[in-house]
C-alpha positions as CSV (number, residue, x, y, z in Angstrom):
1,M,-63.2,65.7,43.7
2,W,-63.1,62.3,46.2
3,N,-66.2,63.4,47.6
4,Q,-67.5,63.8,44.0
5,Q,-67.1,60.2,43.1
6,R,-67.8,58.4,46.3
7,K,-71.2,60.3,46.4
8,Y,-71.7,58.4,42.6
9,D,-70.0,54.7,43.7
10,V,-71.9,52.0,43.2
11,E,-70.7,49.9,46.7
12,S,-72.2,53.3,48.6
13,G,-75.3,52.6,47.2
14,T,-76.8,55.7,46.4
15,T,-76.7,54.9,42.5
16,P,-80.3,54.3,40.9
17,L,-80.3,50.6,39.7
18,Y,-82.7,52.0,36.7
19,P,-82.7,55.8,35.3
20,T,-87.1,56.3,36.1
21,M,-85.8,55.4,39.9
22,L,-87.9,57.5,42.3
23,E,-86.9,55.4,45.8
24,S,-84.0,55.1,48.1
25,P,-81.2,53.2,46.1
26,Q,-79.7,52.2,50.1
27,L,-84.3,51.1,50.7
28,R,-84.1,48.8,47.4
29,W,-80.5,47.4,48.0
30,A,-80.8,46.7,51.6
31,F,-84.2,44.5,50.0
32,I,-82.3,43.1,47.7
33,R,-79.9,41.5,50.3
34,K,-82.5,40.2,52.4
35,I,-84.4,38.1,49.4
36,Y,-81.2,36.8,48.5
37,S,-80.3,36.0,52.1
38,I,-83.7,34.7,51.8
39,I,-83.1,32.7,48.4
40,T,-79.0,31.2,50.2
41,I,-80.7,29.5,53.5
42,Q,-84.2,28.1,51.1
43,L,-81.2,26.4,48.8
44,L,-79.3,25.3,51.4
45,A,-81.5,23.7,52.9
46,T,-83.6,22.7,50.0
47,V,-79.8,20.3,49.2
48,A,-79.6,18.8,53.0
49,V,-82.9,17.8,52.6
50,A,-82.2,16.4,49.1
51,A,-78.8,15.0,50.2
52,T,-80.6,13.4,53.0
53,V,-83.2,11.4,50.5
54,V,-80.2,10.6,48.1
55,Y,-78.1,9.0,50.9
56,V,-80.6,7.4,53.4
57,P,-81.9,5.1,50.9
58,S,-84.4,3.6,53.1
59,I,-86.3,7.0,53.0
60,S,-86.8,6.7,49.3
61,T,-87.5,3.3,49.3
62,F,-90.3,4.2,52.2
63,L,-91.6,6.5,50.4
64,S,-92.1,5.0,47.3
65,T,-92.9,1.2,48.2
66,T,-95.1,1.2,51.0
67,R,-98.4,2.7,51.3
68,A,-98.0,4.4,54.2
69,G,-95.0,6.2,52.5
70,L,-97.0,6.6,49.1
71,A,-99.3,8.4,51.7
72,V,-96.7,10.5,53.2
73,Y,-95.4,11.6,49.5
74,I,-98.5,12.8,48.3
75,I,-99.2,15.0,51.5
76,L,-95.2,15.9,50.8
77,L,-96.0,16.7,47.4
78,F,-98.7,19.1,47.9
79,M,-98.0,20.7,51.6
80,P,-96.3,23.5,49.9
81,F,-99.1,24.1,47.9
82,I,-101.7,24.1,50.6
83,T,-98.8,26.2,52.5
84,L,-99.3,28.9,50.1
85,I,-103.1,29.7,51.6
86,P,-102.1,30.4,55.4
87,L,-99.1,31.8,53.8
88,S,-101.2,34.5,51.9
89,C,-102.5,35.8,55.3
90,Y,-99.7,35.9,57.9
91,A,-97.2,36.7,54.9
92,Q,-96.4,40.2,56.6
93,K,-96.9,38.5,60.5
94,H,-93.3,37.6,61.5
95,P,-92.1,35.1,62.5
96,V,-95.4,33.0,61.5
97,N,-94.1,33.7,58.2
98,L,-90.8,32.6,58.1
99,V,-91.9,28.9,59.9
100,L,-94.8,29.1,57.1
101,L,-91.7,29.3,54.4
102,G,-89.8,26.9,56.2
103,I,-92.6,24.5,55.6
104,F,-93.0,25.3,52.4
105,T,-89.4,25.5,51.6
106,V,-88.3,21.6,53.3
107,S,-91.7,20.2,52.0
108,F,-91.1,20.7,48.8
109,S,-86.7,19.6,49.2
110,F,-88.9,15.9,50.0
111,A,-89.7,16.0,45.6
112,I,-86.3,17.1,44.9
113,G,-84.9,14.7,46.9
114,L,-86.4,11.9,46.0
115,T,-86.4,13.2,41.8
116,C,-82.4,12.9,42.6
117,A,-82.7,9.4,44.4
118,Y,-83.1,7.9,41.2
119,T,-80.9,9.7,38.3
120,S,-77.2,9.8,38.7
121,G,-74.4,12.1,40.5
122,K,-72.9,12.6,37.8
123,V,-76.2,14.1,36.3
124,I,-77.2,15.6,39.5
125,L,-73.7,17.3,39.6
126,E,-73.9,18.4,36.2
127,A,-77.0,19.9,36.2
128,A,-76.6,22.1,39.6
129,I,-73.4,23.1,38.0
130,L,-74.7,24.1,35.3
131,T,-77.9,26.0,36.7
132,A,-75.5,27.9,39.4
133,V,-73.7,29.3,35.8
134,V,-77.3,30.3,34.2
135,V,-78.7,31.6,37.5
136,V,-75.7,33.7,38.0
137,S,-75.4,34.9,34.2
138,L,-78.9,35.8,34.2
139,T,-79.0,37.9,37.3
140,L,-75.8,40.0,36.3
141,Y,-77.7,40.2,32.9
142,T,-80.9,41.8,34.1
143,F,-79.5,44.5,36.9
144,W,-77.2,45.3,34.2
145,A,-80.3,45.7,32.1
146,A,-82.1,47.7,34.3
147,K,-79.7,49.3,34.6
148,K,-79.5,50.4,30.8
149,G,-83.7,51.7,31.1
150,Y,-84.6,47.9,29.8
151,D,-87.3,46.2,31.7
152,F,-89.2,43.0,31.4
153,S,-92.5,43.2,32.8
154,F,-94.0,42.7,29.3
155,L,-92.4,38.8,29.6
156,G,-95.3,38.6,32.5
157,P,-98.1,37.6,30.3
158,F,-95.9,35.4,27.4
159,L,-94.5,33.0,30.5
160,F,-97.8,32.9,31.9
161,G,-99.0,31.3,28.5
162,A,-96.2,29.3,28.2
163,L,-96.6,27.6,31.8
164,V,-99.8,26.7,31.0
165,I,-98.7,24.9,27.7
166,L,-95.9,23.5,29.7
167,L,-98.2,21.6,31.8
168,I,-100.7,20.9,30.0
169,F,-97.4,19.0,27.6
170,G,-96.4,17.8,31.4
171,L,-99.7,15.8,31.6
172,V,-100.1,14.5,28.3
173,Q,-96.5,13.2,29.6
174,A,-97.8,11.3,32.4
175,F,-100.6,9.8,30.8
176,F,-98.8,8.5,27.7
177,P,-95.6,9.0,27.9
178,L,-93.7,9.6,24.7
179,G,-89.8,8.0,25.3
180,R,-86.9,10.4,25.2
181,T,-86.6,12.1,22.7
182,S,-89.5,14.3,24.2
183,M,-88.7,14.1,28.0
184,M,-85.4,16.1,26.1
185,V,-87.9,18.9,24.7
186,Y,-89.9,19.5,27.4
187,G,-86.7,20.0,29.7
188,C,-85.5,22.2,27.1
189,I,-89.0,24.1,26.7
190,A,-89.2,24.3,30.4
191,S,-85.0,25.5,31.4
192,I,-85.9,28.2,28.4
193,I,-89.4,29.3,30.4
194,F,-87.7,29.5,33.5
195,C,-84.9,31.0,32.7
196,G,-86.7,33.9,31.3
197,Y,-88.8,33.9,34.8
198,I,-85.4,34.2,36.2
199,V,-85.2,37.2,34.1
200,Y,-89.0,38.4,35.4
201,D,-88.8,38.0,39.0
202,T,-85.6,39.4,39.3
203,D,-86.6,43.0,37.1
204,N,-89.7,42.6,39.2
205,L,-87.0,42.5,42.8
206,I,-85.3,45.6,41.0
207,K,-88.6,47.6,40.5
208,R,-91.4,46.3,41.6
209,Y,-92.0,44.2,45.1
210,S,-92.3,46.4,47.8
211,Y,-90.6,45.9,51.0
212,D,-93.5,43.5,52.7
213,E,-93.2,41.5,50.0
214,Y,-90.1,39.4,50.8
215,I,-91.5,36.3,51.0
216,W,-93.8,36.7,47.6
217,A,-90.1,37.7,46.0
218,S,-88.1,35.1,47.8
219,I,-90.6,32.1,47.2
220,A,-90.4,33.2,42.6
221,L,-86.9,33.3,42.6
222,Y,-86.5,30.2,44.9
223,L,-89.0,28.3,42.7
224,D,-87.6,29.8,39.5
225,I,-84.1,28.5,40.9
226,V,-85.0,24.9,41.5
227,N,-87.2,24.4,38.5
228,L,-85.0,25.1,36.3
229,F,-83.0,23.0,37.7
230,L,-85.7,20.1,37.6
231,S,-85.7,20.7,34.0
232,L,-82.2,21.0,33.1
233,L,-81.5,17.2,34.9
234,S,-84.4,16.1,33.3
235,I,-82.8,16.9,29.9
236,F,-79.4,15.0,31.6
237,R,-81.2,11.9,32.6
238,A,-82.6,11.9,29.4
239,A,-79.2,11.7,27.7
240,D,-77.8,9.6,30.4
241,N,-79.8,7.0,29.3
């Protein structure tokens, strides 16, 4: 009787993650743990780099006031997108893929740090706490929903369309600032979109990502979390002004 109960114990990794699962649950759980381990390291690196930029004022001053600093900042701003090009070729070649992933994370973290450098500590803390609560809640919900047989693949086209609208709205806001209210609206819409992406990408992590796609799965969820934080940060910052 005990052996029969143990056979279907969730912690043993033998229980299917969703009703139609055909692959080995142990292998999928190992893949999921690997992804979240990588994301944890990415987030810790982001916190370390961003904190350095915030608590060493000379860095933010150099990046935002001098010509050389602006050039470095522009390079750092585009570096994550540039890194994706070689990463698409070496995504499955260890350890080159991890080195490129590290470059992607660190360069992206500098932009986050510069944003936080001009934001009060209270606002940063509020956004960070709310981001952590939302990410954990949505992750647990997605695993529960997958177990019940729900599928979120239909969200893909809608989220992509919403992201395009968000980017266009951001460009308009950059050239024609619409004030504090518009920033709060922009932050709220962006937060909803990236909450949707967390559910969508977590569902893909459970069901659709292959074991060789751990780099892309990590990048997807990392960007979801970081962009959710930045969206919430813009809301709290607009409300704080």
